[in-house]
PyMOL Python script that loads the backbone (N, CA, C, O; Angstrom):
from pymol import cmd

cmd.read_pdbstr("""\
ATOM      1  N   MET A   1       0.840  -1.180   0.000  1.00  0.00           N
ATOM      2  CA  MET A   1       0.000   0.000   0.000  1.00  0.00           C
ATOM      3  C   MET A   1       0.890   1.251   0.000  1.00  0.00           C
ATOM      4  O   MET A   1       1.912   1.297   0.685  1.00  0.00           O
ATOM      5  N   ARG A   2       0.498   2.232  -0.756  1.00  0.00           N
ATOM      6  CA  ARG A   2       1.262   3.472  -0.855  1.00  0.00           C
ATOM      7  C   ARG A   2       1.129   4.291   0.423  1.00  0.00           C
ATOM      8  O   ARG A   2       0.033   4.437   0.965  1.00  0.00           O
ATOM      9  N   GLN A   3       2.236   4.818   0.892  1.00  0.00           N
ATOM     10  CA  GLN A   3       2.242   5.644   2.092  1.00  0.00           C
ATOM     11  C   GLN A   3       1.726   7.041   1.762  1.00  0.00           C
ATOM     12  O   GLN A   3       2.025   7.560   0.686  1.00  0.00           O
ATOM     13  N   PRO A   4       0.959   7.663   2.657  1.00  0.00           N
ATOM     14  CA  PRO A   4       0.473   9.026   2.394  1.00  0.00           C
ATOM     15  C   PRO A   4       1.638  10.007   2.340  1.00  0.00           C
ATOM     16  O   PRO A   4       2.646   9.837   3.027  1.00  0.00           O
ATOM     17  N   PHE A   5       1.480  11.024   1.520  1.00  0.00           N
ATOM     18  CA  PHE A   5       2.503  12.057   1.356  1.00  0.00           C
ATOM     19  C   PHE A   5       2.026  13.308   2.066  1.00  0.00           C
ATOM     20  O   PHE A   5       0.979  13.854   1.718  1.00  0.00           O
ATOM     21  N   PHE A   6       2.770  13.769   3.052  1.00  0.00           N
ATOM     22  CA  PHE A   6       2.385  14.952   3.796  1.00  0.00           C
ATOM     23  C   PHE A   6       3.442  16.036   3.631  1.00  0.00           C
ATOM     24  O   PHE A   6       4.634  15.779   3.803  1.00  0.00           O
ATOM     25  N   LEU A   7       3.010  17.234   3.301  1.00  0.00           N
ATOM     26  CA  LEU A   7       3.914  18.372   3.239  1.00  0.00           C
ATOM     27  C   LEU A   7       3.993  18.979   4.632  1.00  0.00           C
ATOM     28  O   LEU A   7       2.971  19.123   5.302  1.00  0.00           O
ATOM     29  N   LYS A   8       5.181  19.332   5.070  1.00  0.00           N
ATOM     30  CA  LYS A   8       5.351  19.841   6.425  1.00  0.00           C
ATOM     31  C   LYS A   8       4.894  21.283   6.570  1.00  0.00           C
ATOM     32  O   LYS A   8       4.273  21.628   7.576  1.00  0.00           O
ATOM     33  N   ASN A   9       5.185  22.140   5.587  1.00  0.00           N
ATOM     34  CA  ASN A   9       4.800  23.539   5.695  1.00  0.00           C
ATOM     35  C   ASN A   9       4.333  24.035   4.335  1.00  0.00           C
ATOM     36  O   ASN A   9       5.111  24.599   3.566  1.00  0.00           O
ATOM     37  N   CYS A  10       3.058  23.818   4.049  1.00  0.00           N
ATOM     38  CA  CYS A  10       2.517  24.167   2.736  1.00  0.00           C
ATOM     39  C   CYS A  10       2.571  25.664   2.466  1.00  0.00           C
ATOM     40  O   CYS A  10       2.773  26.063   1.319  1.00  0.00           O
ATOM     41  N   ASP A  11       2.398  26.505   3.480  1.00  0.00           N
ATOM     42  CA  ASP A  11       2.469  27.954   3.269  1.00  0.00           C
ATOM     43  C   ASP A  11       3.869  28.368   2.812  1.00  0.00           C
ATOM     44  O   ASP A  11       4.007  29.218   1.932  1.00  0.00           O
ATOM     45  N   LEU A  12       4.893  27.777   3.398  1.00  0.00           N
ATOM     46  CA  LEU A  12       6.268  28.095   3.002  1.00  0.00           C
ATOM     47  C   LEU A  12       6.555  27.603   1.585  1.00  0.00           C
ATOM     48  O   LEU A  12       7.202  28.300   0.803  1.00  0.00           O
ATOM     49  N   ILE A  13       6.080  26.417   1.259  1.00  0.00           N
ATOM     50  CA  ILE A  13       6.256  25.881  -0.095  1.00  0.00           C
ATOM     51  C   ILE A  13       5.536  26.763  -1.105  1.00  0.00           C
ATOM     52  O   ILE A  13       6.089  27.072  -2.161  1.00  0.00           O
ATOM     53  N   ASP A  14       4.290  27.179  -0.789  1.00  0.00           N
ATOM     54  CA  ASP A  14       3.539  28.103  -1.648  1.00  0.00           C
ATOM     55  C   ASP A  14       4.305  29.398  -1.874  1.00  0.00           C
ATOM     56  O   ASP A  14       4.386  29.892  -2.999  1.00  0.00           O
ATOM     57  N   LYS A  15       4.862  29.939  -0.811  1.00  0.00           N
ATOM     58  CA  LYS A  15       5.605  31.195  -0.918  1.00  0.00           C
ATOM     59  C   LYS A  15       6.798  31.043  -1.856  1.00  0.00           C
ATOM     60  O   LYS A  15       7.041  31.907  -2.698  1.00  0.00           O
ATOM     61  N   GLU A  16       7.539  29.950  -1.714  1.00  0.00           N
ATOM     62  CA  GLU A  16       8.704  29.713  -2.571  1.00  0.00           C
ATOM     63  C   GLU A  16       8.278  29.575  -4.037  1.00  0.00           C
ATOM     64  O   GLU A  16       8.903  30.160  -4.921  1.00  0.00           O
ATOM     65  N   ILE A  17       7.235  28.818  -4.291  1.00  0.00           N
ATOM     66  CA  ILE A  17       6.737  28.646  -5.654  1.00  0.00           C
ATOM     67  C   ILE A  17       6.267  29.988  -6.210  1.00  0.00           C
ATOM     68  O   ILE A  17       6.616  30.363  -7.330  1.00  0.00           O
ATOM     69  N   GLY A  18       5.468  30.711  -5.413  1.00  0.00           N
ATOM     70  CA  GLY A  18       4.938  32.003  -5.845  1.00  0.00           C
ATOM     71  C   GLY A  18       6.024  33.006  -6.170  1.00  0.00           C
ATOM     72  O   GLY A  18       5.954  33.686  -7.194  1.00  0.00           O
ATOM     73  N   GLU A  19       7.023  33.108  -5.316  1.00  0.00           N
ATOM     74  CA  GLU A  19       8.105  34.066  -5.551  1.00  0.00           C
ATOM     75  C   GLU A  19       8.892  33.736  -6.811  1.00  0.00           C
ATOM     76  O   GLU A  19       9.278  34.636  -7.557  1.00  0.00           O
ATOM     77  N   LYS A  20       9.133  32.446  -7.052  1.00  0.00           N
ATOM     78  CA  LYS A  20       9.859  32.048  -8.266  1.00  0.00           C
ATOM     79  C   LYS A  20       9.041  32.360  -9.516  1.00  0.00           C
ATOM     80  O   LYS A  20       9.590  32.837 -10.509  1.00  0.00           O
ATOM     81  N   LEU A  21       7.741  32.098  -9.477  1.00  0.00           N
ATOM     82  CA  LEU A  21       6.896  32.393 -10.629  1.00  0.00           C
ATOM     83  C   LEU A  21       6.756  33.897 -10.866  1.00  0.00           C
ATOM     84  O   LEU A  21       6.783  34.349 -12.011  1.00  0.00           O
ATOM     85  N   ILE A  22       6.607  34.669  -9.795  1.00  0.00           N
ATOM     86  CA  ILE A  22       6.497  36.126  -9.923  1.00  0.00           C
ATOM     87  C   ILE A  22       7.769  36.687 -10.549  1.00  0.00           C
ATOM     88  O   ILE A  22       7.706  37.550 -11.425  1.00  0.00           O
ATOM     89  N   GLU A  23       8.916  36.198 -10.103  1.00  0.00           N
ATOM     90  CA  GLU A  23      10.188  36.660 -10.658  1.00  0.00           C
ATOM     91  C   GLU A  23      10.322  36.279 -12.139  1.00  0.00           C
ATOM     92  O   GLU A  23      10.766  37.088 -12.954  1.00  0.00           O
ATOM     93  N   ALA A  24       9.940  35.062 -12.474  1.00  0.00           N
ATOM     94  CA  ALA A  24      10.089  34.584 -13.846  1.00  0.00           C
ATOM     95  C   ALA A  24       9.090  35.228 -14.804  1.00  0.00           C
ATOM     96  O   ALA A  24       9.437  35.555 -15.939  1.00  0.00           O
ATOM     97  N   LEU A  25       7.848  35.410 -14.348  1.00  0.00           N
ATOM     98  CA  LEU A  25       6.790  35.899 -15.230  1.00  0.00           C
ATOM     99  C   LEU A  25       6.554  37.401 -15.139  1.00  0.00           C
ATOM    100  O   LEU A  25       5.917  37.990 -16.012  1.00  0.00           O
ATOM    101  N   GLN A  26       7.073  38.021 -14.074  1.00  0.00           N
ATOM    102  CA  GLN A  26       6.880  39.464 -13.843  1.00  0.00           C
ATOM    103  C   GLN A  26       5.408  39.851 -13.749  1.00  0.00           C
ATOM    104  O   GLN A  26       5.004  40.904 -14.243  1.00  0.00           O
ATOM    105  N   VAL A  27       4.614  39.002 -13.116  1.00  0.00           N
ATOM    106  CA  VAL A  27       3.199  39.277 -12.853  1.00  0.00           C
ATOM    107  C   VAL A  27       2.874  38.819 -11.432  1.00  0.00           C
ATOM    108  O   VAL A  27       3.507  37.898 -10.914  1.00  0.00           O
ATOM    109  N   GLN A  28       1.898  39.454 -10.809  1.00  0.00           N
ATOM    110  CA  GLN A  28       1.450  39.035  -9.485  1.00  0.00           C
ATOM    111  C   GLN A  28       0.494  37.856  -9.639  1.00  0.00           C
ATOM    112  O   GLN A  28      -0.424  37.902 -10.458  1.00  0.00           O
ATOM    113  N   ILE A  29       0.705  36.821  -8.870  1.00  0.00           N
ATOM    114  CA  ILE A  29      -0.153  35.641  -8.911  1.00  0.00           C
ATOM    115  C   ILE A  29      -0.452  35.184  -7.484  1.00  0.00           C
ATOM    116  O   ILE A  29       0.199  35.601  -6.526  1.00  0.00           O
ATOM    117  N   ALA A  30      -1.440  34.329  -7.375  1.00  0.00           N
ATOM    118  CA  ALA A  30      -1.739  33.661  -6.108  1.00  0.00           C
ATOM    119  C   ALA A  30      -1.452  32.178  -6.298  1.00  0.00           C
ATOM    120  O   ALA A  30      -1.667  31.635  -7.382  1.00  0.00           O
ATOM    121  N   VAL A  31      -0.968  31.527  -5.254  1.00  0.00           N
ATOM    122  CA  VAL A  31      -0.693  30.092  -5.301  1.00  0.00           C
ATOM    123  C   VAL A  31      -1.488  29.431  -4.184  1.00  0.00           C
ATOM    124  O   VAL A  31      -1.449  29.871  -3.035  1.00  0.00           O
ATOM    125  N   VAL A  32      -2.210  28.372  -4.532  1.00  0.00           N
ATOM    126  CA  VAL A  32      -2.993  27.622  -3.555  1.00  0.00           C
ATOM    127  C   VAL A  32      -2.673  26.140  -3.729  1.00  0.00           C
ATOM    128  O   VAL A  32      -2.806  25.595  -4.824  1.00  0.00           O
ATOM    129  N   ILE A  33      -2.253  25.496  -2.650  1.00  0.00           N
ATOM    130  CA  ILE A  33      -2.070  24.045  -2.652  1.00  0.00           C
ATOM    131  C   ILE A  33      -3.322  23.444  -2.014  1.00  0.00           C
ATOM    132  O   ILE A  33      -3.723  23.841  -0.920  1.00  0.00           O
ATOM    133  N   THR A  34      -3.939  22.479  -2.711  1.00  0.00           N
ATOM    134  CA  THR A  34      -5.154  21.861  -2.188  1.00  0.00           C
ATOM    135  C   THR A  34      -4.977  20.354  -2.059  1.00  0.00           C
ATOM    136  O   THR A  34      -4.069  19.755  -2.635  1.00  0.00           O
ATOM    137  N   ASP A  35      -5.870  19.776  -1.290  1.00  0.00           N
ATOM    138  CA  ASP A  35      -5.922  18.327  -1.136  1.00  0.00           C
ATOM    139  C   ASP A  35      -7.384  17.921  -1.260  1.00  0.00           C
ATOM    140  O   ASP A  35      -8.276  18.653  -0.831  1.00  0.00           O
ATOM    141  N   SER A  36      -7.624  16.761  -1.844  1.00  0.00           N
ATOM    142  CA  SER A  36      -9.012  16.314  -1.987  1.00  0.00           C
ATOM    143  C   SER A  36      -9.505  15.740  -0.659  1.00  0.00           C
ATOM    144  O   SER A  36      -8.762  15.093   0.079  1.00  0.00           O
ATOM    145  N   ASP A  37     -10.755  15.995  -0.389  1.00  0.00           N
ATOM    146  CA  ASP A  37     -11.396  15.508   0.826  1.00  0.00           C
ATOM    147  C   ASP A  37     -12.539  14.606   0.392  1.00  0.00           C
ATOM    148  O   ASP A  37     -13.711  14.962   0.516  1.00  0.00           O
ATOM    149  N   GLY A  38     -12.189  13.456  -0.110  1.00  0.00           N
ATOM    150  CA  GLY A  38     -13.214  12.553  -0.613  1.00  0.00           C
ATOM    151  C   GLY A  38     -12.915  11.123  -0.220  1.00  0.00           C
ATOM    152  O   GLY A  38     -11.824  10.796   0.249  1.00  0.00           O
ATOM    153  N   ARG A  39     -13.899  10.292  -0.421  1.00  0.00           N
ATOM    154  CA  ARG A  39     -13.733   8.870  -0.138  1.00  0.00           C
ATOM    155  C   ARG A  39     -14.014   8.102  -1.419  1.00  0.00           C
ATOM    156  O   ARG A  39     -14.640   8.622  -2.343  1.00  0.00           O
ATOM    157  N   VAL A  40     -13.552   6.873  -1.465  1.00  0.00           N
ATOM    158  CA  VAL A  40     -13.749   6.036  -2.646  1.00  0.00           C
ATOM    159  C   VAL A  40     -15.234   5.854  -2.941  1.00  0.00           C
ATOM    160  O   VAL A  40     -15.638   5.860  -4.104  1.00  0.00           O
ATOM    161  N   ASP A  41     -16.046   5.693  -1.904  1.00  0.00           N
ATOM    162  CA  ASP A  41     -17.471   5.428  -2.102  1.00  0.00           C
ATOM    163  C   ASP A  41     -18.305   6.697  -2.286  1.00  0.00           C
ATOM    164  O   ASP A  41     -19.527   6.608  -2.400  1.00  0.00           O
ATOM    165  N   LYS A  42     -17.690   7.850  -2.319  1.00  0.00           N
ATOM    166  CA  LYS A  42     -18.395   9.122  -2.428  1.00  0.00           C
ATOM    167  C   LYS A  42     -18.237   9.659  -3.850  1.00  0.00           C
ATOM    168  O   LYS A  42     -17.132   9.664  -4.391  1.00  0.00           O
ATOM    169  N   LYS A  43     -19.310  10.100  -4.444  1.00  0.00           N
ATOM    170  CA  LYS A  43     -19.226  10.688  -5.781  1.00  0.00           C
ATOM    171  C   LYS A  43     -18.747  12.120  -5.657  1.00  0.00           C
ATOM    172  O   LYS A  43     -19.319  12.912  -4.909  1.00  0.00           O
ATOM    173  N   GLY A  44     -17.686  12.454  -6.398  1.00  0.00           N
ATOM    174  CA  GLY A  44     -17.140  13.800  -6.344  1.00  0.00           C
ATOM    175  C   GLY A  44     -16.182  13.941  -5.175  1.00  0.00           C
ATOM    176  O   GLY A  44     -16.068  13.053  -4.330  1.00  0.00           O
ATOM    177  N   ALA A  45     -15.509  15.055  -5.145  1.00  0.00           N
ATOM    178  CA  ALA A  45     -14.559  15.324  -4.067  1.00  0.00           C
ATOM    179  C   ALA A  45     -14.524  16.813  -3.794  1.00  0.00           C
ATOM    180  O   ALA A  45     -14.701  17.627  -4.700  1.00  0.00           O
ATOM    181  N   ASN A  46     -14.299  17.153  -2.567  1.00  0.00           N
ATOM    182  CA  ASN A  46     -14.124  18.550  -2.182  1.00  0.00           C
ATOM    183  C   ASN A  46     -12.629  18.848  -2.127  1.00  0.00           C
ATOM    184  O   ASN A  46     -11.824  17.963  -1.837  1.00  0.00           O
ATOM    185  N   GLN A  47     -12.269  20.074  -2.402  1.00  0.00           N
ATOM    186  CA  GLN A  47     -10.872  20.492  -2.294  1.00  0.00           C
ATOM    187  C   GLN A  47     -10.724  21.371  -1.055  1.00  0.00           C
ATOM    188  O   GLN A  47     -11.526  22.275  -0.823  1.00  0.00           O
ATOM    189  N   ILE A  48      -9.702  21.098  -0.273  1.00  0.00           N
ATOM    190  CA  ILE A  48      -9.415  21.863   0.929  1.00  0.00           C
ATOM    191  C   ILE A  48      -8.053  22.505   0.758  1.00  0.00           C
ATOM    192  O   ILE A  48      -7.078  21.826   0.436  1.00  0.00           O
ATOM    193  N   ALA A  49      -7.980  23.825   0.974  1.00  0.00           N
ATOM    194  CA  ALA A  49      -6.699  24.529   0.871  1.00  0.00           C
ATOM    195  C   ALA A  49      -5.818  24.152   2.049  1.00  0.00           C
ATOM    196  O   ALA A  49      -6.231  24.237   3.205  1.00  0.00           O
ATOM    197  N   VAL A  50      -4.586  23.730   1.734  1.00  0.00           N
ATOM    198  CA  VAL A  50      -3.633  23.388   2.783  1.00  0.00           C
ATOM    199  C   VAL A  50      -2.441  24.338   2.779  1.00  0.00           C
ATOM    200  O   VAL A  50      -1.606  24.296   3.684  1.00  0.00           O
ATOM    201  N   GLY A  51      -2.360  25.191   1.766  1.00  0.00           N
ATOM    202  CA  GLY A  51      -1.279  26.180   1.689  1.00  0.00           C
ATOM    203  C   GLY A  51      -1.712  27.342   0.814  1.00  0.00           C
ATOM    204  O   GLY A  51      -2.298  27.138  -0.249  1.00  0.00           O
ATOM    205  N   LEU A  52      -1.430  28.549   1.251  1.00  0.00           N
ATOM    206  CA  LEU A  52      -1.814  29.757   0.519  1.00  0.00           C
ATOM    207  C   LEU A  52      -0.669  30.732   0.478  1.00  0.00           C
ATOM    208  O   LEU A  52       0.082  30.860   1.445  1.00  0.00           O
ATOM    209  N   TYR A  53      -0.525  31.437  -0.661  1.00  0.00           N
ATOM    210  CA  TYR A  53       0.410  32.542  -0.758  1.00  0.00           C
ATOM    211  C   TYR A  53      -0.124  33.535  -1.744  1.00  0.00           C
ATOM    212  O   TYR A  53       0.508  34.562  -1.989  1.00  0.00           O
TER     213      TYR A  53
END
""", "prot")
cmd.dss("prot")
cmd.show_as("cartoon", "prot")
cmd.util.cbc("prot")
cmd.orient("prot")
């Protein structure tokens, strides 16, 4: 069975990604890391923000 993957500090990761993209593209952007909140037996899935910048 595959082990779950957990990010330790999603806000910090978002900030690093956002700053690199802003520098490269020269535009202001927002970065949101999400995770699905669903079950196998449930139709559809909700997204929950786990990191924002």
